[in-house]
C-alpha positions in Angstrom: 18.6 -25.5 38.8 19.9 -25.3 35.3 23.1 -23.4 34.6 22.7 -20.1 32.5 25.2 -22.2 29.3 22.1 -25.4 30.1 19.0 -23.5 29.2 20.9 -21.9 26.2 21.2 -25.1 24.7 17.4 -26.7 25.4 16.5 -22.8 23.3 18.1 -23.7 21.0 17.3 -27.1 20.7 13.2 -26.0 21.3 14.1 -23.3 18.3 15.1 -25.7 15.6 13.0 -28.5 16.4 10.2 -25.5 15.6 11.6 -24.7 12.6 11.7 -28.1 11.5 8.0 -28.7 11.9 8.2 -25.3 10.4 9.6 -26.4 6.6 7.6 -30.0 7.3 4.0 -28.2 7.0 5.2 -26.2 4.1 6.5 -29.4 2.1 3.6 -31.9 2.8 1.0 -28.4 2.1 3.2 -27.9 -1.2 3.4 -31.2 -2.1 -0.2 -31.7 -1.5 -2.0 -28.3 -3.5 -4.3 -29.4 -6.5 -2.1 -28.2 -9.2 -5.2 -27.0 -10.8 -5.2 -24.4 -8.4 -1.9 -23.0 -7.7 -3.4 -19.8 -7.0 -7.1 -19.1 -6.3 -8.2 -15.8 -5.7 -12.1 -16.7 -3.8 -15.4 -15.0 -5.0 -15.4 -14.1 -8.4 -18.0 -15.5 -10.6 -16.3 -17.7 -13.3 -18.5 -17.1 -16.2 -17.9 -14.9 -19.1 -14.8 -12.0 -19.0 -15.7 -12.6 -14.7 -14.7 -16.1 -14.7 -12.1 -16.5 -11.6 -8.1 -16.9 -12.3 -6.6 -20.0 -12.0 -3.7 -19.7 -12.5 -1.7 -24.0 -12.8 1.9 -25.0 -12.1 2.3 -26.6 -14.7 2.0 -24.0 -17.1 4.0 -21.7 -15.2 7.0 -23.8 -14.9 6.6 -24.7 -18.2 7.1 -20.5 -19.1 9.5 -20.5 -16.2 11.7 -23.6 -18.2 10.8 -21.1 -21.6 13.4 -18.2 -19.8 10.4 -16.5 -18.5 11.1 -15.1 -14.6 8.2 -15.6 -12.3 6.7 -12.8 -13.0 6.7 -12.5 -16.3 5.3 -15.9 -16.0 1.9 -14.7 -13.7 0.7 -11.9 -16.2 1.8 -13.9 -19.6 -1.4 -16.3 -17.8 -3.7 -13.5 -15.7 -3.5 -11.1 -20.0 -3.4 -14.3 -22.1 -8.2 -14.5 -22.1 -7.9 -10.4 -22.5 -9.7 -8.8 -25.0 -6.1 -8.0 -26.6 -7.3 -5.5 -29.0 -8.7 -2.7 -26.2 -5.7 -4.3 -23.9 -3.7 -1.0 -22.6 -0.8 -0.9 -20.0 -0.9 1.6 -16.8 1.8 1.5 -13.9 3.2 -0.6 -11.5 1.8 -4.0 -13.9 -1.4 -2.4 -14.1 -3.2 -3.5 -17.5 -7.1 -3.1 -18.8 -9.2 -3.7 -21.4 -12.5 -3.1 -22.7 -13.8 -5.7 -20.4 -12.3 -5.2 -16.7 -8.6 -4.5 -14.9 -5.7 -6.8 -14.2 -2.9 -6.7 -11.3 -0.3 -8.6 -13.0 1.7 -8.5 -9.8 -1.3 -9.6 -7.3 -1.4 -7.5 -4.8 -3.4 -7.3 -1.9 -6.8 -6.9 -4.1 -8.5 -9.6 -5.5 -10.2 -10.6 -8.3 -14.1 -10.4 -7.0 -12.1 -6.3 -6.7 -10.8 -6.2 -9.4 -13.8 -7.7 -11.5 -15.9 -4.6 -9.7 -13.3 -1.8 -11.1 -14.8 0.2 -13.7 -12.0 -0.8 -16.8 -13.2 3.6 -18.6 -12.3 5.0 -15.1 -10.2 3.4 -13.8 -6.7 5.2 -12.8 -3.4 4.5 -11.3 -1.8 7.5 -9.8 1.2 8.1 -7.0 -0.4 5.8 -4.0 -3.1 5.3 -4.8 -6.3 4.2 -7.7 -9.0 4.5 -8.5 -12.7 3.8 -10.4 -15.0 5.9 -10.5 -16.8 4.8 -7.8 -13.6 3.2 -5.1 -10.2 4.4 -4.4 -7.7 2.7 -3.6 -4.3 3.3 -1.6 -1.5 1.0 -2.8 2.8 0.7 -1.4 5.5 1.3 -4.0 7.8 3.2 -2.8 7.2 6.2 -1.1 4.1 4.6 0.0 3.5 3.4 3.1 0.9 0.9 4.7 0.6 -2.6 5.2 -1.5 -4.2 2.7 -0.1 -3.4 -0.6 -4.1 -2.4 -1.8 -6.3 -1.1 0.4 -9.6 0.6 0.2 -10.7 4.0 2.1 -14.0 4.5 2.2 -16.4 7.1 1.8 -14.2 9.4 0.0 -15.3 11.1 -2.6 -14.1 9.6 -6.5 -13.7 12.5 -8.5 -11.6 15.0 -6.5 -9.8 12.8 -4.7 -5.7 13.2 -5.7 -2.7 12.7 -4.3 -0.7 15.3 -2.1 2.8 14.2 -1.4 3.4 10.5 -1.1 1.0 8.5 1.9 -0.4 12.3 1.6 -3.8 12.6 -0.4 -7.6 15.2 -0.7 -11.1 15.2 -1.9 -12.7 18.3 -2.3 -13.8 17.5 1.3 -10.8 16.1 3.3 -7.1 15.7 4.0 -6.0 11.8 4.5 -3.1 10.7 5.9 -3.2 7.6 4.4 -6.7 6.3 4.3 -7.4 8.3 7.7 -8.8 12.3 7.7 -6.4 15.0 9.3 -8.9 16.2 11.2 -10.4 20.2 10.3 -7.7 20.2 8.1 -9.1 22.4 5.1 -7.7 21.1 1.5 -7.4 23.6 -0.7 -4.9 25.4 1.4 -3.4 22.2 2.6 0.3 21.5 2.4 2.9 18.7 3.5 6.2 20.6 4.9 9.2 18.7 5.1 13.0 18.7 5.0 14.8 18.4 2.0 16.2 14.8 1.7 13.5 13.2 3.8 10.9 10.7 2.4 8.5 11.6 5.0 6.1 14.5 5.8 6.7 14.7 9.6 4.4 18.6 9.4 1.4 20.1 7.5 0.2 23.8 7.3 -3.7 24.8 5.7 -4.3 28.5 6.3 -5.7 27.9 9.9 -3.6 25.4 11.2 -0.1 24.1 12.0 -0.4 19.7 12.5 1.4 17.2 13.9 1.9 13.6 11.6 3.3 10.5 13.8 3.9 7.0 13.9 0.4 4.1 13.0 -1.3 7.4 10.5 -1.9 9.9 13.5 -2.4 13.3 13.5 -2.1 16.3 15.7 -3.2 20.3 15.7 0.0 21.5 16.9 -1.6 24.6 18.9 -0.5 28.5 19.4 1.9 27.8 16.5 2.8 30.8 13.8 1.7 29.2 10.4 3.7 32.1 8.7 7.6 31.1 10.9 6.2 27.6 10.8 9.3 25.7 9.6 10.8 22.1 9.4 14.4 21.5 10.2 14.9 17.7 10.9 12.4 15.6 9.6 13.0 11.3 10.9 11.9 9.1 12.0 13.7 9.5 15.2 14.1 12.7 14.9 11.4 15.2 13.8 12.4 18.6 14.9 10.3 22.4 14.0 10.5 26.0 14.7 8.7 29.5 14.1 9.9 32.6 15.6 8.7 31.6 19.2 9.9 28.6 20.0 11.3 25.2 18.8 9.0 22.0 18.5 10.3 18.9 19.1 7.6 16.5 17.8 5.3 18.2 19.1 7.0 18.8 22.7 7.8 22.9 23.1 10.9 23.8 23.3 10.7 28.2 24.9 
């Protein structure tokens, strides 16, 4: 039977072999990629302003050799065929001209999706972007999510706006991330948070108090007193609130 020391040595050898294999595969893929297709956004159409954006490694290297950062070089390449007379800089690396929008930080919004967005009604909001038809969540400081840009289905784009960080509303619903907060009233809803927190642990409207957990989950806190409900602490591990009747730790009541 192998002793503990020998087992550890075997595990370390296996891990080292796996890491070496990953490095070799990465090197092979990088050096055998088509130089003219370093970044190839699928499904775009190659005609007029709807052409596919192709960024060559040679062009990228040339701009970076001039002292530009990777981000600056990518932005210059992406915007080189934009209509310069109507080109407008927006927030967080977004631009638009009379024909389309440009995402120069190359988030999860694909080239074909960028081409579908109406530049005239395009708007960059806190934690989201939208046009007259679609709304996308975006990641930035204080906004949480796995993908930097993710489309929300079934929202009213015209009335969609941010409440606080990753909480939104339209004329019909309140949203925690892209998920609807069940029964919440968008007119009266507000987030309750401790002063130092960037998280929203609890919320309230004219009728109910809500608890917000991980993975964009939300629950109604039954029998909470609306007028006196307040947050004591709001963090990843400790979430404490109280009203005149009881104290709440997450959603557990402590009489």
